[in-house]
N, C-alpha and C positions, 0 to 999 in steps of 0.2 A: 018207833023206829029210831028217833033221835036219841032216846035214852039208851038204846042198845049200842048205837055208834059211840056215844059218849062213854059208856061203860067199857066198850072195846078199846077206845083210845086210852082210858085211864089204866086199864090192865096192861095194855101194850107198853105204856110209859113205865109202869111199875116193873114190868118184865125187863125192859131195857136197863133200868137202874139196878135191879138185882143182877143182871148179866154183867154189868160193868163192875159191880162190887165183888162178885164171886169168881168170875173167870180171870185168869192171870193176864196182866196187861204188859208184862215185860216181854220184849222181843230181843232175842239173842242173835247176834250176827258175828261173823268172823272179823277180827280186827288184827291188822298187822302194823307193827310199829318198828321202824328202823332208826336208830340213833347213831350218828357218826360223830365222834369226838376227836378233834385234832389238837394235840398239845405240843407246842414248840418251845424247846429249851435252848438257850445259848450258853455254851461253856467256853471260857477263855483259857487256852493253853499258853502258859508263859514259857518263853525260851530266851536265855541270855547267852550271848556270844561275846568273847573278848578277843580282839585281834591286836597283836603286838607287831608294829612295823619296825623292821631293823633299820639301822642308820644308813645302810648302803642303799636302801630303796627310797629314801627320802631325797627329793630333789631340792637342792639349795641354790639360791641365786645370790651371788655376792654383789653388793653395791658399794660404791665409794662413799665414804662417810668420814666425818671428822673424828679424829681420835684424840682424846684428852690423855695427857701423860699421867696425871695424878688419879685418873679414874681407875677404880678397881672393879672389874665386871663381876656381876652376880648372876647366879642361875635364876631365871624367871620361869615360873610354872604357869601354864595356861590350861583352861578347861572350858569347854562349851558344849551345849546340848542342842541337838536338832530334833524337835518332835515331829512325828507324823501320825497318821490315823490310828495305827494299831501298835504304837510303841514309840521309842526314841533311840537316837544314837548319841552317845557321849564321847567326845574326843578330848583327850588330855595329853599333856606332854611337858617337856622342859626345853628351854631355849637359853643358849649362851652364845650369842652371835650367830649361831646356827642351831637347828633343831637337834637336840641330843637324844631325846627319847619321845616317842609318841604312841599312844594307845587309843584304840577305838572300841567302844563297848556298845553293843546293840541289845536292846530289850524289846522283844516282841510279845504281844498279847493277842494271839490269833484266835478269832472266834470260830467255834465249831457249832453248827446248828444241827440239832437232832429233832426229828419229828416222831411223835408217838401217835399212831392212828388206832383208835379203838372202835370197832363196830359192835353194837349191841342190837340184836334182832330179837324181838318178842313176837310170838305168834299165839294168839288166843282164839281158840275155836270152841264155841259153846253151841250145844245142840238146840235147835229151834223147837218150840213146844208142839207136840203132836199127841193125839190121844182120842180114845173113844169114851164117851160119857153116856150114862143111862140115868134117867130121872123120872120123877113123877110130879104132877101138879094138880091143882084144883082151881076151878074158875068161880065167878061170883054166884053162880047158881048151884054151887057145891057139887059140880059134876067132875069126876076124876078124869085124868088124862095120863098117858104114858109117853115118854120122849126118849129118843136116841139121838145123840149128837156126836159129830166127829170134828175135832179141831185140828187144822193143818196150818200152822204158823199164823197167817193173817186171816184165814177163812174158817168159818164155822158152818158146817152142813148139818141140818137137823131134820128129823122126821118126828111128828107128833100124831098120836091117835087118841080120840075121845070116844070111848065105847058106848056111852049112853046116847050120843047123837050120831054114832057111826060115821064120824067125820075124820078124815085124814088131812094132815097138813105137812107140807114140805117147805123148808126155808133155807136160805143161804145168807150169811152175814159176813161182812168184811170189816176188818179192824180199821178204824179211822185214826186214832191217836193212841 
C-alpha cells in the first residue's frame, strides 16, 4: 500500500512538472497607459519706443546764480538709464542753462509663455488563453489513459479515463504563478 502511494505521489509530481513545462504560463491582461507631457516655452518679444519731448513741454525753473563775464557757456549733454524687470528706459538730452532737447527711449522685453500639452494614450488588449486540449497518457503499470482538458485563463478543468481499470477522474487546477 505504501509503495502504491509513493508511486502515485511520484507520478503526480512528474505530472505537475510536465504540466508546468508544457502548458503556457503567460497571462495576458488589458493594460492602459496614459502619458501627459507639458512643455513650457518662454519667448521674449522686444519692443523699442522713442519719445521726443518738445521744448514747450519741458518745465524749467530759473534760479539766481552768479554769472561770470568771461565765461562762455557750452552745451552739455546728459544721458541716464533706468532699468526695470523687463527692460529699461534711457533718457538723454542737451542743456544750456535750460533743457534744449530731451529724448526718452524705452526698451521692453516682454515674456510670452506658451504651453504645449501632449496626451498620449496607449491601450493594449491581449486575449487571455482559452482552449480545449485532448491527450493520452500511460501510468507505471503500462496502462493507457485518455484525457480531455479545458483551459480558461487561470483555471484548468480536466477529465481522465483509464479503460483497463474502468476508472474516471475529474480534476480542476488553478494557476498559482
